[in-house]
N, C-alpha and C positions, 0 to 999 in steps of 0.2 A: 261808531260805525262811520265809514267814509262816504263821501258824496257818490251817488249812483251815476252810471253812464247810461244814456239813453240812445238807442239806435233804431233805425228802420228795420222792417222785416228783411229787406234785401241785404242790408249791411250785416244783419245777424246771420243770414244764410251763408254769406261768404266767410264771415269770421268763424262761424261754427265749423265749416268745412276745414279751415286752416287749423283750428284746435284739434280736430279729429286726426289731422296729419301729424301734429306735434305731440299728442298725448294718447295714452291707451283709451279705448272705448269706455272703460269704466269711469274715467275722469269726466268725460263729457256727457255721460248718460245718468250718473248717480249724483244727486244733489249734494249729499254729504261729502263725496269725493271731490266734487267741483269746488265746494267751499273750502275744503282742507288744502287742496293742491293749488287751485287758481285764486282763491280768496274771495270768490263771489258766487252768488246764485242768481238765477234768472227770474224775471217777473214780466208777464205780458200785459200790455195795456192797449186800449183803443182810444184814439184821440179824434174828436170830431172837429173839423175845420169849418167854421160857420161861413167863411167867405166862399169856399169852393163847394161846401156841402158834401164833403167826402170824409169817410172814416179812414184813419191811418192806423195801421197796426204797428205798435212800438214794442221793443224788447228793452227792458231795464236790467242792467247788471248791478245788483246790490252788493257792495263790497263790505267786508268785515275787517280789512286791514288796509291802511293807507299805503304801506310799503308795497303790497301786492298790486294795488290799484296803479301806483306809479310805474311799477315794473311792466304791467300789462300795457299801459299807455306807451311806454318806450318800445316795447317789443312788437306790438300790433297796432301802432298808431295809424297806419294807412287804412285799416279797416274801420277806424273810428271817426274819420274825417266826414264832414257834411257831404252829402251826395251832390250838392250844387257846386262844390269846389272841385270835384273829380272830373 
């Protein structure tokens, strides 16, 4: 299994919208289709920042193929950048 990619809820919203433009609805809504076509499934986590005392909602993309992970980074890299850099 390849290394997961973690993104904020805002990044995921923008990225998911783009995926819906590029692929049929079945790919973005059905986990098995997402895994087969895109090479990943999603997992949601909450992260508590002790310094700011705020919970952050994170979405993790769990990849099953390093090739598909690399392809996704090349094709959708602008959605995966840190929000601080944008």
